[in-house]
Structure formats: structure tokens, C-alpha cells
C-alpha positions in Angstrom: 25.7 -11.5 -32.2 27.9 -13.4 -29.7 29.1 -10.2 -28.1 25.5 -9.0 -27.6 24.6 -12.4 -26.2 27.4 -12.4 -23.7 26.8 -8.8 -22.8 23.2 -9.6 -21.9 24.3 -12.7 -19.9 26.8 -10.7 -17.9 24.2 -7.9 -17.3 21.6 -10.5 -16.0 24.3 -12.2 -13.9 25.3 -8.9 -12.3 21.7 -7.9 -11.7 21.0 -11.2 -10.0 24.2 -10.9 -8.0 23.1 -7.5 -6.8 19.6 -8.8 -6.0 21.1 -11.6 -3.9 23.4 -9.2 -2.0 20.5 -6.9 -1.2 18.2 -9.7 -0.1 20.4 -11.6 2.4 17.9 -11.1 5.3 16.9 -14.2 7.0 13.3 -15.5 6.5 11.5 -18.3 8.3 9.8 -20.9 6.1 7.1 -22.7 8.1 6.0 -26.1 7.0 3.5 -28.6 8.4 3.9 -30.3 11.8 5.6 -27.2 13.3 8.7 -27.6 11.1 10.4 -24.3 10.5 13.6 -23.5 8.6 15.4 -20.2 8.8 17.3 -19.3 5.6 18.4 -16.2 3.6 15.7 -14.8 1.4 17.8 -15.3 -1.8 18.0 -19.0 -1.0 14.2 -19.3 -0.6 13.7 -17.4 -3.9 16.2 -19.6 -5.7 14.5 -22.7 -4.3 11.1 -21.5 -5.5 12.4 -20.7 -8.9 14.2 -24.1 -9.2 11.0 -25.9 -8.1 8.9 -24.1 -10.7 11.5 -24.8 -13.4 11.5 -28.5 -12.5 7.7 -28.7 -12.6 7.6 -26.9 -16.0 10.3 -29.2 -17.4 8.4 -32.3 -16.2 5.2 -30.9 -17.9 7.0 -30.5 -21.2 8.9 -33.8 -21.0 5.9 -36.0 -21.4 4.9 -34.3 -24.6 8.5 -34.3 -25.9 9.0 -38.0 -25.4 5.6 -38.8 -27.0 6.5 -36.7 -30.1 9.9 -38.4 -30.3 8.3 -41.9 -30.2 5.9 -40.8 -32.9 8.7 -39.4 -35.1 10.7 -42.6 -34.8 7.6 -44.7 -35.6 6.9 -42.6 -38.7 10.5 -42.9 -39.9 10.3 -46.7 -39.6 7.1 -46.8 -41.6 8.3 -44.5 -44.4 10.5 -46.3 -47.0 13.9 -44.6 -47.3 13.7 -43.8 -51.0 10.1 -42.7 -51.1 9.2 -39.0 -51.3 7.2 -37.7 -48.4 3.5 -37.3 -49.1 2.2 -33.8 -49.6 0.1 -32.4 -46.7 -3.6 -33.0 -47.0 -5.8 -30.0 -47.1 -9.1 -30.5 -45.3 -12.3 -29.9 -47.3 -14.1 -26.7 -46.2 
């Protein structure tokens, strides 16, 4: 399984490296107030990907922290020797 995992990682890395080499043309990013930055296309693509990943991580982080707090609260409320209660089935 490790060999397959590393093979896939290397293949993805080589694909992205080839993509970066083929997309080195300069692009101009125009912002507000006549601010323009000229950068290689691969840098602009990576920045957009990183920004999207950061926004997605922040969206998940709030839920994750809330769930961790709830788990900690439930662990404090449950006596250490008591068996967990069976799940309740709602009436239909």
C-alpha cells in the first residue's frame, strides 16, 4: 500500500511540475485602484489554489472546534466507570 501511495504522490508531483513548466508565461493581475502585478501564470494559479484551501480550512475549523468542545464537555459529564447509554431510537 505504501508503494502505491508513493507512486501516486510522485506521479502527481511530476504532473504538477510539468504543468508549471508549460505555464510559465507572464500574466497581469489587475486589482483595484490601478494596481497591477505581473507574475508567472503558475504563481497565480498556486495563489488561487492556496487561497481557496485556506478559505475551506477556515470554514471547517469552526465546526471542528465546536465538536471538540462538545466532546470534552460530554466526557466531563460522563462518570468514568459508567457504561455509555444506548442510542435512543426516535418514535415513528
